[in-house]
DSSP file (Angstrom, degrees, kcal/mol; ACC not computed):
  #  RESIDUE AA STRUCTURE BP1 BP2  ACC     N-H-->O    O-->H-N    N-H-->O    O-->H-N    TCO  KAPPA ALPHA  PHI   PSI    X-CA   Y-CA   Z-CA
    1    1 A M              0   0    0      0, 0.0     3,-0.1     0, 0.0     0, 0.0   0.000 360.0 360.0 360.0 126.4    0.0    0.0    0.0
    2    2 A P        -     0   0    0      0, 0.0     2,-0.3     0, 0.0     0, 0.0  -0.297 360.0-105.1 -66.2 150.3    1.5    3.3   -1.0
    3    3 A S        -     0   0    0      1,-0.0     2,-0.5     0, 0.0     5,-0.1  -0.571  28.0-141.1 -77.1 133.9    2.2    5.8    1.7
    4    4 A I        +     0   0    0     -2,-0.3     2,-0.2    -3,-0.1    -1,-0.0  -0.837  29.7 167.3 -96.3 130.8   -0.2    8.8    1.9
    5    5 A N     >  -     0   0    0     -2,-0.5     4,-1.8     1,-0.0     3,-0.4  -0.761  52.6 -86.5-132.6-179.7    1.5   12.1    2.7
    6    6 A S  T  4 S+     0   0    0     -2,-0.2     4,-0.3     1,-0.2    -2,-0.0   0.741 123.4  52.7 -63.9 -22.9    0.4   15.7    2.7
    7    7 A R  T  4 S+     0   0    0      1,-0.1    -1,-0.2     2,-0.1     3,-0.1   0.825 120.6  27.9 -83.1 -32.2    1.4   16.1   -1.0
    8    8 A N  T >4 S+     0   0    0     -3,-0.4     3,-1.3     1,-0.1    -2,-0.2   0.493  94.1  92.8-108.7  -3.6   -0.6   13.2   -2.4
    9    9 A A  G >< S+     0   0    0     -4,-1.8     3,-1.4     1,-0.3     6,-0.1   0.905  86.3  49.9 -58.3 -45.4   -3.5   12.9    0.1
   10   10 A A  G 3  S+     0   0    0     -4,-0.3    -1,-0.3     1,-0.3    -2,-0.1   0.605 105.6  60.2 -71.5 -10.3   -5.9   15.2   -1.8
   11   11 A R  G <  S+     0   0    0     -3,-1.3    -1,-0.3     4,-0.1    -2,-0.2   0.257  72.6 130.3-102.2  12.2   -5.2   13.1   -5.0
   12   12 A Q    X   -     0   0    0     -3,-1.4     3,-1.6    -4,-0.1    -3,-0.0  -0.351  69.4-115.4 -65.8 148.7   -6.5    9.8   -3.7
   13   13 A E  T 3  S+     0   0    0      1,-0.3     4,-0.4     2,-0.1    -1,-0.1   0.805 112.3  52.5 -56.3 -34.6   -9.0    8.0   -6.0
   14   14 A F  T 3> S+     0   0    0      1,-0.2     4,-2.6     2,-0.1    -1,-0.3   0.633  84.7  88.8 -79.5 -13.2  -11.8    8.2   -3.5
   15   15 A M  H <> S+     0   0    0     -3,-1.6     4,-2.8     1,-0.2     5,-0.2   0.876  84.4  51.1 -59.3 -43.2  -11.5   12.0   -2.9
   16   16 A P  H  > S+     0   0    0      0, 0.0     4,-2.2     0, 0.0    -1,-0.2   0.915 112.9  47.3 -60.6 -39.4  -13.9   13.1   -5.8
   17   17 A L  H  > S+     0   0    0     -4,-0.4     4,-2.5    -3,-0.2    -2,-0.2   0.928 112.2  49.9 -63.7 -44.5  -16.6   10.7   -4.5
   18   18 A M  H  X S+     0   0    0     -4,-2.6     4,-2.4     1,-0.2    -1,-0.2   0.913 110.2  50.5 -60.9 -42.8  -16.1   12.0   -1.0
   19   19 A R  H  X S+     0   0    0     -4,-2.8     4,-2.7     1,-0.2    -1,-0.2   0.916 111.8  47.0 -62.0 -43.1  -16.4   15.6   -2.1
   20   20 A E  H  X S+     0   0    0     -4,-2.2     4,-2.8     2,-0.2    -1,-0.2   0.874 110.5  52.8 -67.2 -36.4  -19.6   14.9   -4.0
   21   21 A L  H  X S+     0   0    0     -4,-2.5     4,-2.4     2,-0.2    -2,-0.2   0.927 112.0  45.5 -62.8 -44.8  -21.0   13.0   -1.0
   22   22 A V  H  X S+     0   0    0     -4,-2.4     4,-2.8     2,-0.2    -2,-0.2   0.920 113.7  49.1 -64.2 -44.5  -20.3   16.0    1.2
   23   23 A R  H  X S+     0   0    0     -4,-2.7     4,-2.7     2,-0.2    -2,-0.2   0.902 110.9  50.4 -62.8 -40.6  -21.7   18.4   -1.4
   24   24 A A  H  X S+     0   0    0     -4,-2.8     4,-2.5     2,-0.2    -1,-0.2   0.922 111.9  47.8 -63.4 -43.4  -24.8   16.3   -1.7
   25   25 A Y  H  X S+     0   0    0     -4,-2.4     4,-3.0     2,-0.2    -2,-0.2   0.929 112.6  48.7 -62.9 -44.2  -25.3   16.2    2.1
   26   26 A Q  H  X S+     0   0    0     -4,-2.8     4,-2.3     2,-0.2    -2,-0.2   0.904 111.8  49.1 -63.0 -41.2  -24.8   20.0    2.3
   27   27 A A  H  X S+     0   0    0     -4,-2.7     4,-2.3     2,-0.2    -1,-0.2   0.917 113.6  46.7 -64.4 -42.4  -27.3   20.6   -0.5
   28   28 A F  H  X S+     0   0    0     -4,-2.5     4,-3.0     2,-0.2    -2,-0.2   0.932 112.0  50.0 -64.2 -45.5  -29.8   18.3    1.2
   29   29 A A  H  X S+     0   0    0     -4,-3.0     4,-2.2     1,-0.2    -2,-0.2   0.892 111.8  48.6 -61.2 -40.4  -29.2   19.9    4.6
   30   30 A S  H  X S+     0   0    0     -4,-2.3     4,-2.1     2,-0.2    -1,-0.2   0.919 112.9  47.4 -65.3 -44.0  -29.7   23.4    3.1
   31   31 A F  H  X S+     0   0    0     -4,-2.3     4,-2.2     2,-0.2    -2,-0.2   0.921 111.5  51.4 -61.4 -45.1  -32.9   22.3    1.4
   32   32 A D  H  X S+     0   0    0     -4,-3.0     4,-2.1     1,-0.2    -2,-0.2   0.899 109.0  50.3 -60.3 -42.9  -34.2   20.7    4.6
   33   33 A A  H  X S+     0   0    0     -4,-2.2     4,-2.2     1,-0.2    -1,-0.2   0.900 109.3  51.5 -63.5 -40.6  -33.5   23.9    6.5
   34   34 A R  H  X S+     0   0    0     -4,-2.1     4,-2.6     1,-0.2    -2,-0.2   0.893 107.5  53.5 -63.4 -38.7  -35.4   25.9    3.9
   35   35 A L  H  X S+     0   0    0     -4,-2.2     4,-1.8     2,-0.2    -2,-0.2   0.925 108.5  49.1 -60.2 -44.6  -38.4   23.5    4.2
   36   36 A H  H  X>S+     0   0    0     -4,-2.1     5,-0.8     1,-0.2     4,-0.5   0.900 112.8  46.9 -64.1 -40.4  -38.5   24.0    7.9
   37   37 A R  H ><5S+     0   0    0     -4,-2.2     3,-1.1     1,-0.2    -1,-0.2   0.910 111.0  52.2 -66.0 -40.7  -38.4   27.8    7.6
   38   38 A A  H 3<5S+     0   0    0     -4,-2.6    -2,-0.2     1,-0.3    -1,-0.2   0.813 102.3  59.5 -66.2 -30.2  -41.1   27.7    4.9
   39   39 A N  H 3<5S-     0   0    0     -4,-1.8    -1,-0.3    -5,-0.2    -2,-0.2   0.662  95.1-147.0 -72.5 -14.8  -43.4   25.6    7.1
   40   40 A E  T <<5 +     0   0    0     -3,-1.1    -3,-0.1    -4,-0.5    -2,-0.1   0.862  54.2 133.5  50.3  43.3  -43.3   28.4    9.6
   41   41 A T      < -     0   0    0     -5,-0.8    -1,-0.1     2,-0.2     3,-0.1   0.632  69.1-124.8 -92.0 -16.8  -43.6   26.0   12.5
   42   42 A G        +     0   0    0     -6,-0.4     2,-0.3     1,-0.3    -5,-0.1   0.557  67.3 134.8  79.7   7.8  -40.8   27.6   14.6
   43   43 A L        -     0   0    0     -7,-0.3    -1,-0.3     1,-0.1    -2,-0.2  -0.673  52.9-131.6 -91.3 144.6  -39.1   24.3   14.7
   44   44 A T     >  -     0   0    0     -2,-0.3     4,-2.6    -3,-0.1     5,-0.2  -0.368  34.3-101.4 -77.5 169.6  -35.4   23.7   14.1
   45   45 A V  H  > S+     0   0    0      1,-0.2     4,-2.5     2,-0.2     5,-0.1   0.918 125.2  50.0 -59.6 -43.3  -34.3   21.0   11.8
   46   46 A S  H  > S+     0   0    0      2,-0.2     4,-2.1     1,-0.2    -1,-0.2   0.903 110.6  48.9 -63.4 -41.4  -33.4   18.8   14.7
   47   47 A Q  H  > S+     0   0    0      2,-0.2     4,-2.6     1,-0.2    -1,-0.2   0.915 112.4  48.5 -64.3 -41.8  -36.8   19.4   16.3
   48   48 A G  H  X S+     0   0    0     -4,-2.6     4,-3.0     2,-0.2     5,-0.2   0.893 108.4  54.9 -63.0 -39.7  -38.5   18.6   13.0
   49   49 A D  H  X S+     0   0    0     -4,-2.5     4,-2.1     2,-0.2    -2,-0.2   0.915 110.8  44.6 -59.9 -44.3  -36.4   15.4   12.7
   50   50 A V  H  X S+     0   0    0     -4,-2.1     4,-2.4     2,-0.2    -2,-0.2   0.928 113.2  50.7 -66.9 -44.8  -37.6   14.2   16.1
   51   51 A L  H  X S+     0   0    0     -4,-2.6     4,-1.4     1,-0.2    -2,-0.2   0.928 113.9  44.6 -56.9 -46.8  -41.2   15.2   15.4
   52   52 A F  H  < S+     0   0    0     -4,-3.0    -1,-0.2     1,-0.2    -2,-0.2   0.842 112.0  52.6 -69.2 -33.4  -41.1   13.3   12.1
   53   53 A T  H  < S+     0   0    0     -4,-2.1    -1,-0.2    -5,-0.2    -2,-0.2   0.874 112.4  44.9 -68.6 -37.2  -39.3   10.3   13.7
   54   54 A L  H >< S+     0   0    0     -4,-2.4     3,-1.3    -5,-0.1     5,-0.4   0.720  89.7 108.7 -79.9 -21.3  -42.0   10.0   16.4
   55   55 A G  T 3< S+     0   0    0     -4,-1.4     3,-0.1     1,-0.3    55,-0.0  -0.245  85.0  13.1 -59.6 143.9  -44.9   10.4   14.0
   56   56 A N  T 3  S+     0   0    0      1,-0.2     2,-0.3    54,-0.0    -1,-0.3   0.758 110.8 101.5  60.4  28.0  -47.0    7.3   13.3
   57   57 A T  S <  S-     0   0    0     -3,-1.3    -1,-0.2     3,-0.0    48,-0.2  -0.841  82.0-120.1-129.5 170.9  -45.4    5.5   16.3
   58   58 A E  S    S-     0   0    0      1,-0.4     2,-0.1    -2,-0.3    -3,-0.1   0.196  76.6 -84.2 -90.3  13.6  -46.4    4.8   19.9
   59   59 A G        -     0   0    0     -5,-0.4    -1,-0.4    45,-0.1     2,-0.3  -0.275  46.1-125.2 101.8 167.7  -43.4    6.7   21.0
   60   60 A M  B     -A  103   0A   0     43,-2.0    43,-3.8    -3,-0.1     2,-0.1  -0.965  17.1-106.7-146.8 159.1  -39.7    5.8   21.4
   61   61 A T     >  -     0   0    0     -2,-0.3     4,-2.4    41,-0.3     5,-0.2  -0.415  41.6-106.5 -77.0 165.4  -37.0    5.9   23.9
   62   62 A C  H  > S+     0   0    0     39,-0.5     4,-2.9     1,-0.2     5,-0.2   0.885 122.6  55.6 -60.7 -37.2  -34.2    8.5   23.5
   63   63 A G  H  > S+     0   0    0      2,-0.2     4,-2.1     1,-0.2    -1,-0.2   0.909 107.9  47.6 -61.5 -42.2  -31.9    5.7   22.4
   64   64 A E  H  > S+     0   0    0      2,-0.2     4,-1.3     1,-0.2    -2,-0.2   0.907 112.6  48.6 -66.3 -41.5  -34.3    4.6   19.7
   65   65 A I  H  X S+     0   0    0     -4,-2.4     4,-1.1     1,-0.2     3,-0.4   0.934 111.3  50.6 -62.8 -44.9  -34.7    8.3   18.5
   66   66 A G  H  < S+     0   0    0     -4,-2.9     3,-0.4     1,-0.2    -1,-0.2   0.866 107.9  53.2 -60.2 -37.7  -30.9    8.7   18.5
   67   67 A D  H  < S+     0   0    0     -4,-2.1    -1,-0.2     1,-0.2    -2,-0.2   0.797 113.2  43.6 -67.4 -28.3  -30.5    5.5   16.5
   68   68 A R  H  < S+     0   0    0     -4,-1.3     2,-0.2    -3,-0.4    -1,-0.2   0.544 117.2  44.5 -96.5  -8.3  -32.9    6.8   13.8
   69   69 A T  S  < S-     0   0    0     -4,-1.1   -23,-0.0    -3,-0.4   -19,-0.0  -0.715  81.7-117.4-124.8 176.6  -31.6   10.4   13.6
   70   70 A L  S    S+     0   0    0     -2,-0.2     2,-0.5     2,-0.1    -4,-0.1   0.094  74.4 121.2 -99.8  21.5  -28.2   12.0   13.5
   71   71 A I        -     0   0    0     -6,-0.2    -2,-0.2    -5,-0.1    -3,-0.1  -0.748  61.3-129.9 -92.5 126.9  -28.8   13.8   16.8
   72   72 A T     >  -     0   0    0     -2,-0.5     4,-2.9     1,-0.1     5,-0.2  -0.315  23.9-109.4 -72.1 158.2  -26.3   13.0   19.5
   73   73 A K  H  > S+     0   0    0      1,-0.2     4,-1.6     2,-0.2    -1,-0.1   0.893 117.5  49.9 -56.0 -45.5  -27.5   12.0   23.0
   74   74 A G  H  > S+     0   0    0      1,-0.2     4,-0.9     2,-0.2    -1,-0.2   0.893 115.7  42.2 -63.6 -40.1  -26.4   15.3   24.6
   75   75 A T  H  > S+     0   0    0      1,-0.2     4,-2.2     2,-0.2     3,-0.2   0.866 107.0  62.8 -72.6 -36.8  -28.2   17.4   21.9
   76   76 A L  H  X S+     0   0    0     -4,-2.9     4,-2.8     1,-0.2     5,-0.2   0.868  97.0  57.2 -59.3 -39.3  -31.2   15.1   21.9
   77   77 A T  H  X S+     0   0    0     -4,-1.6     4,-2.4     1,-0.2    -1,-0.2   0.929 109.6  44.8 -58.6 -45.9  -32.1   15.9   25.5
   78   78 A G  H  X S+     0   0    0     -4,-0.9     4,-2.4    -3,-0.2    -1,-0.2   0.885 111.8  52.5 -65.9 -39.4  -32.2   19.6   24.8
   79   79 A V  H  X S+     0   0    0     -4,-2.2     4,-2.4     2,-0.2    -2,-0.2   0.933 112.1  45.5 -61.5 -45.9  -34.3   19.1   21.6
   80   80 A I  H  X S+     0   0    0     -4,-2.8     4,-2.6     1,-0.2    -2,-0.2   0.896 110.3  54.4 -66.2 -39.8  -36.8   17.0   23.5
   81   81 A D  H  X S+     0   0    0     -4,-2.4     4,-2.3    -5,-0.2    -1,-0.2   0.925 111.2  45.4 -57.6 -44.6  -36.9   19.6   26.3
   82   82 A R  H  X S+     0   0    0     -4,-2.4     4,-1.4     2,-0.2    -2,-0.2   0.884 112.7  49.7 -69.8 -38.2  -37.7   22.4   23.8
   83   83 A L  H  <>S+     0   0    0     -4,-2.4     5,-2.7     2,-0.2     6,-0.7   0.882 111.7  50.2 -65.3 -37.0  -40.3   20.2   22.0
   84   84 A S  H ><5S+     0   0    0     -4,-2.6     3,-1.5     4,-0.2    -2,-0.2   0.908 107.2  53.0 -65.5 -42.6  -41.8   19.5   25.4
   85   85 A A  H 3<5S+     0   0    0     -4,-2.3    -1,-0.2     1,-0.3    -2,-0.2   0.803 107.6  52.7 -63.0 -28.7  -41.9   23.2   26.3
   86   86 A K  T 3<5S-     0   0    0     -4,-1.4    -1,-0.3    -5,-0.1    -2,-0.2   0.480 117.7-116.2 -84.0  -2.8  -43.8   23.8   23.0
   87   87 A G  T < 5S+     0   0    0     -3,-1.5    22,-0.4     2,-0.2    21,-0.4   0.733  85.1 114.2  77.4  22.6  -46.3   21.2   24.0
   88   88 A L  S   <S+     0   0    0     -5,-2.7    18,-2.1    20,-0.2     2,-0.3   0.716  75.5  22.1-100.4 -24.1  -45.4   18.8   21.2
   89   89 A V  E     -B  105   0A   0     -6,-0.7     2,-0.3    16,-0.3    16,-0.2  -0.932  61.2-163.4-135.9 162.0  -44.0   15.9   23.0
   90   90 A E  E     -B  104   0A   0     14,-2.4    14,-2.5    -2,-0.3     2,-0.4  -0.988  21.7-121.1-143.0 155.5  -44.1   14.4   26.5
   91   91 A R  E     -B  103   0A   0     -2,-0.3     2,-0.4    12,-0.2    12,-0.2  -0.807  30.4-173.7 -95.3 133.4  -42.1   11.9   28.5
   92   92 A R  E     -B  102   0A   0     10,-2.9    10,-3.4    -2,-0.4     2,-0.2  -0.992  22.8-124.5-130.0 136.1  -43.9    8.9   29.8
   93   93 A S  E     -B  101   0A   0     -2,-0.4     2,-0.5     8,-0.2     8,-0.2  -0.508  28.5-119.7 -72.1 144.4  -42.7    6.1   32.0
   94   94 A V  E >   -B   97   0A   0      6,-2.3     3,-1.2     3,-0.8     6,-0.3  -0.772  17.4-137.4 -86.1 127.9  -43.0    2.6   30.7
   95   95 A D  T 3  S+     0   0    0     -2,-0.5     3,-0.3     1,-0.3    -1,-0.1   0.855 101.3  49.8 -55.4 -40.3  -45.2    0.5   33.0
   96   96 A S  T 3  S+     0   0    0      1,-0.3     2,-0.3     2,-0.1    -1,-0.3   0.691 124.6  26.3 -75.7 -17.1  -43.0   -2.5   32.9
   97   97 A D  E X   - B   0  94A   0     -3,-1.2     3,-1.9     3,-0.2    -3,-0.8  -0.788  63.2-165.4-149.2  98.2  -39.8   -0.6   33.7
   98   98 A G  E 3  S+     0   0A   0     -3,-0.3    -1,-0.1    -2,-0.3    -3,-0.1   0.684  90.6  60.9 -60.3 -19.3  -40.1    2.7   35.6
   99   99 A R  E 3  S+     0   0A   0     -6,-0.1     2,-0.4    -5,-0.0    -1,-0.3   0.709  89.3  85.0 -79.3 -19.7  -36.6    3.6   34.7
  100  100 A C  E <   -     0   0A   0     -3,-1.9    -6,-2.3    -6,-0.3     2,-0.4  -0.701  63.1-164.0 -90.2 130.0  -37.4    3.6   31.0
  101  101 A I  E     - B   0  93A   0     -2,-0.4   -39,-0.5    -8,-0.2     2,-0.4  -0.939   2.9-157.7-115.4 133.0  -38.9    6.8   29.5
  102  102 A R  E     - B   0  92A   0    -10,-3.4   -10,-2.9    -2,-0.4     2,-0.6  -0.880  11.7-140.2-106.6 142.4  -40.7    6.9   26.2
  103  103 A I  E     +AB  60  91A   0    -43,-3.8   -43,-2.0    -2,-0.4     2,-0.3  -0.902  29.1 177.9-100.4 124.6  -41.0   10.2   24.2
  104  104 A V  E     - B   0  90A   0    -14,-2.5   -14,-2.4    -2,-0.6     2,-0.2  -0.927  31.5-107.9-128.4 151.5  -44.5   10.5   22.6
  105  105 A L  E     - B   0  89A   0     -2,-0.3   -16,-0.3   -51,-0.2   -17,-0.1  -0.553  31.8-136.3 -73.6 140.5  -46.2   13.1   20.6
  106  106 A T     >  -     0   0    0    -18,-2.1     4,-2.8    -2,-0.2     5,-0.2  -0.282  36.5 -92.0 -79.6 177.4  -48.9   15.1   22.3
  107  107 A A  H  > S+     0   0    0      1,-0.2     4,-2.3     2,-0.2     5,-0.1   0.906 132.4  49.1 -58.9 -40.6  -52.2   15.8   20.5
  108  108 A A  H  > S+     0   0    0    -21,-0.4     4,-2.3     2,-0.2    -1,-0.2   0.886 110.7  50.3 -66.0 -38.0  -50.7   19.1   19.3
  109  109 A G  H  > S+     0   0    0    -22,-0.4     4,-2.6     2,-0.2    -2,-0.2   0.899 110.4  49.6 -65.8 -41.1  -47.6   17.2   18.2
  110  110 A E  H  X S+     0   0    0     -4,-2.8     4,-2.8     2,-0.2    -2,-0.2   0.918 111.0  49.8 -62.1 -43.7  -49.7   14.7   16.2
  111  111 A K  H  X S+     0   0    0     -4,-2.3     4,-1.4     2,-0.2    -2,-0.2   0.919 112.3  46.9 -62.5 -44.4  -51.6   17.5   14.6
  112  112 A L  H  X S+     0   0    0     -4,-2.3     4,-3.2     2,-0.2     5,-0.4   0.921 112.4  50.4 -63.5 -44.1  -48.4   19.3   13.6
  113  113 A F  H  X S+     0   0    0     -4,-2.6     4,-2.1     1,-0.2    -2,-0.2   0.934 108.7  51.9 -57.6 -47.9  -46.9   16.1   12.3
  114  114 A E  H  < S+     0   0    0     -4,-2.8    -1,-0.2     1,-0.2    -2,-0.2   0.796 117.7  39.4 -61.5 -29.3  -50.1   15.4   10.2
  115  115 A T  H  X S+     0   0    0     -4,-1.4     4,-0.7    -3,-0.2    -2,-0.2   0.916 124.4  31.9 -84.9 -48.7  -49.9   18.8    8.7
  116  116 A V  H  X S+     0   0    0     -4,-3.2     4,-2.3     2,-0.2     5,-0.2   0.863 107.3  63.5 -86.2 -38.5  -46.2   19.3    8.1
  117  117 A F  H  X S+     0   0    0     -4,-2.1     4,-2.6    -5,-0.4     5,-0.2   0.925 103.2  48.4 -58.7 -48.5  -44.8   15.9    7.4
  118  118 A P  H  > S+     0   0    0      0, 0.0     4,-2.4     0, 0.0    -1,-0.2   0.884 111.0  52.2 -60.2 -35.7  -46.8   15.3    4.1
  119  119 A R  H  X S+     0   0    0     -4,-0.7     4,-2.2     2,-0.2    -2,-0.2   0.918 110.4  47.8 -64.7 -42.2  -45.7   18.8    2.9
  120  120 A N  H  X S+     0   0    0     -4,-2.3     4,-2.4     2,-0.2     5,-0.2   0.927 112.2  48.8 -63.9 -43.8  -42.1   17.9    3.5
  121  121 A V  H  X S+     0   0    0     -4,-2.6     4,-2.9     1,-0.2    -2,-0.2   0.901 110.1  52.1 -63.9 -39.9  -42.4   14.6    1.8
  122  122 A E  H  X S+     0   0    0     -4,-2.4     4,-2.0    -5,-0.2    -1,-0.2   0.914 110.1  48.7 -61.5 -42.9  -44.1   16.2   -1.2
  123  123 A S  H  X S+     0   0    0     -4,-2.2     4,-1.2     2,-0.2    -2,-0.2   0.905 113.6  46.4 -64.0 -41.2  -41.3   18.8   -1.5
  124  124 A L  H  X S+     0   0    0     -4,-2.4     4,-2.8     1,-0.2     3,-0.3   0.902 109.0  55.9 -66.4 -40.8  -38.7   16.0   -1.3
  125  125 A K  H  X S+     0   0    0     -4,-2.9     4,-2.5     1,-0.2    -2,-0.2   0.898 102.2  56.3 -58.6 -41.7  -40.6   13.9   -3.9
  126  126 A Q  H  < S+     0   0    0     -4,-2.0    -1,-0.2     1,-0.2     4,-0.2   0.881 111.5  43.8 -59.3 -37.8  -40.5   16.8   -6.3
  127  127 A R  H >< S+     0   0    0     -4,-1.2     3,-1.4    -3,-0.3    -2,-0.2   0.933 115.1  46.2 -72.6 -46.5  -36.7   16.8   -6.1
  128  128 A F  H >< S+     0   0    0     -4,-2.8     3,-1.8     1,-0.3    -2,-0.2   0.774 100.0  69.3 -70.3 -24.0  -36.3   13.0   -6.3
  129  129 A D  T 3< S+     0   0    0     -4,-2.5    -1,-0.3     1,-0.3    -2,-0.2   0.658  83.9  73.2 -65.4 -14.1  -38.7   12.9   -9.2
  130  130 A R  T <  S+     0   0    0     -3,-1.4     2,-0.4    -4,-0.2    -1,-0.3   0.659  89.9  72.1 -71.0 -15.3  -36.0   14.6  -11.2
  131  131 A L  S <  S-     0   0    0     -3,-1.8     0, 0.0    -4,-0.2     0, 0.0  -0.813  87.0-123.9-101.5 140.5  -34.1   11.3  -11.1
  132  132 A D    >>  -     0   0    0     -2,-0.4     4,-2.2     1,-0.1     3,-0.5  -0.411  32.5-102.7 -77.4 161.9  -35.2    8.3  -13.2
  133  133 A P  H 3> S+     0   0    0      0, 0.0     4,-2.4     0, 0.0     5,-0.2   0.835 121.5  54.5 -55.0 -36.0  -35.9    5.0  -11.4
  134  134 A A  H 3> S+     0   0    0      2,-0.2     4,-2.5     1,-0.2     5,-0.2   0.899 108.2  48.9 -66.2 -39.0  -32.6    3.5  -12.5
  135  135 A A  H <> S+     0   0    0     -3,-0.5     4,-2.4     2,-0.2    -1,-0.2   0.901 110.7  50.9 -66.3 -40.3  -30.7    6.4  -11.0
  136  136 A L  H  X S+     0   0    0     -4,-2.2     4,-2.3     2,-0.2    -2,-0.2   0.943 112.4  46.5 -60.3 -46.8  -32.6    6.1   -7.8
  137  137 A E  H  X S+     0   0    0     -4,-2.4     4,-2.2     1,-0.2    -2,-0.2   0.907 113.7  46.8 -65.0 -42.7  -31.8    2.4   -7.6
  138  138 A S  H  X S+     0   0    0     -4,-2.5     4,-2.5     2,-0.2    -1,-0.2   0.866 111.3  53.2 -69.0 -33.6  -28.1    2.8   -8.4
  139  139 A G  H  X S+     0   0    0     -4,-2.4     4,-2.5    -5,-0.2    -2,-0.2   0.918 109.0  48.8 -63.8 -43.5  -27.9    5.7   -5.9
  140  140 A I  H  X S+     0   0    0     -4,-2.3     4,-2.2     2,-0.2    -2,-0.2   0.935 112.6  48.3 -60.4 -46.7  -29.4    3.5   -3.1
  141  141 A E  H  X S+     0   0    0     -4,-2.2     4,-2.1     2,-0.2    -2,-0.2   0.917 112.3  47.6 -62.9 -44.6  -27.0    0.7   -4.0
  142  142 A L  H  X S+     0   0    0     -4,-2.5     4,-2.5     1,-0.2    -1,-0.2   0.925 111.7  49.9 -64.1 -44.0  -23.9    2.9   -4.0
  143  143 A L  H  X S+     0   0    0     -4,-2.5     4,-2.7     1,-0.2    -1,-0.2   0.878 109.0  53.0 -64.0 -36.1  -24.9    4.5   -0.7
  144  144 A R  H  X S+     0   0    0     -4,-2.2     4,-2.6    -5,-0.2    -1,-0.2   0.917 110.1  48.1 -62.0 -42.6  -25.4    1.1    0.9
  145  145 A K  H  X S+     0   0    0     -4,-2.1     4,-1.9     2,-0.2    -2,-0.2   0.909 112.1  48.6 -65.6 -41.5  -21.9    0.1   -0.2
  146  146 A I  H  X S+     0   0    0     -4,-2.5     4,-1.2     2,-0.2    -2,-0.2   0.941 112.4  48.4 -63.3 -46.6  -20.4    3.3    1.1
  147  147 A R  H >X S+     0   0    0     -4,-2.7     4,-1.8     1,-0.2     3,-0.7   0.921 110.0  52.6 -59.7 -43.2  -22.2    2.9    4.4
  148  148 A S  H 3X S+     0   0    0     -4,-2.6     4,-2.1     1,-0.2    -1,-0.2   0.869 102.8  58.3 -60.9 -37.5  -21.0   -0.8    4.6
  149  149 A A  H 3< S+     0   0    0     -4,-1.9    -1,-0.2     1,-0.2    -2,-0.2   0.817 112.9  39.9 -62.4 -29.8  -17.4    0.3    4.1
  150  150 A F  H << S+     0   0    0     -4,-1.2    -1,-0.2    -3,-0.7    -2,-0.2   0.707 114.9  50.7 -93.2 -22.3  -17.6    2.5    7.2
  151  151 A E  H  <        0   0    0     -4,-1.8    -2,-0.2     1,-0.2    -3,-0.2   0.806 360.0 360.0 -82.2 -29.7  -19.6    0.1    9.3
  152  152 A G     <        0   0    0     -4,-2.1    -1,-0.2    -5,-0.2    -2,-0.1   0.448 360.0 360.0 -90.9 360.0  -17.4   -2.9    8.8
């Protein structure tokens, strides 16, 4: 394996793919932030992510929410606190284990989810509809392979 140094590091074969992956993520994150502002909910992207993750569920533990989002444990507590202060989520003890807390949407949280989530999905659909089915499938496959390279 050739030695990587400061002179040749930026010229590695994978670098163009990595740059495009980062650019794609940045473009998506920017689009997502614009969607949240356009919805005029007053929610941050992280708060919206938690709201959307909890929608159509019976609630989740913080660990489950963390596994399904990119929000770190320390940040997640604050996000949930702010959603709770807005009356959109509540913490409930699990009957079988008093130490376990589930985060569930309140009636107001459910109503907001029912209104905003379909609009976000419609906006995303309009963007992904720009790609033909073969491009979508090859994109999924490539991203799975990239994820696998980092998980294994």
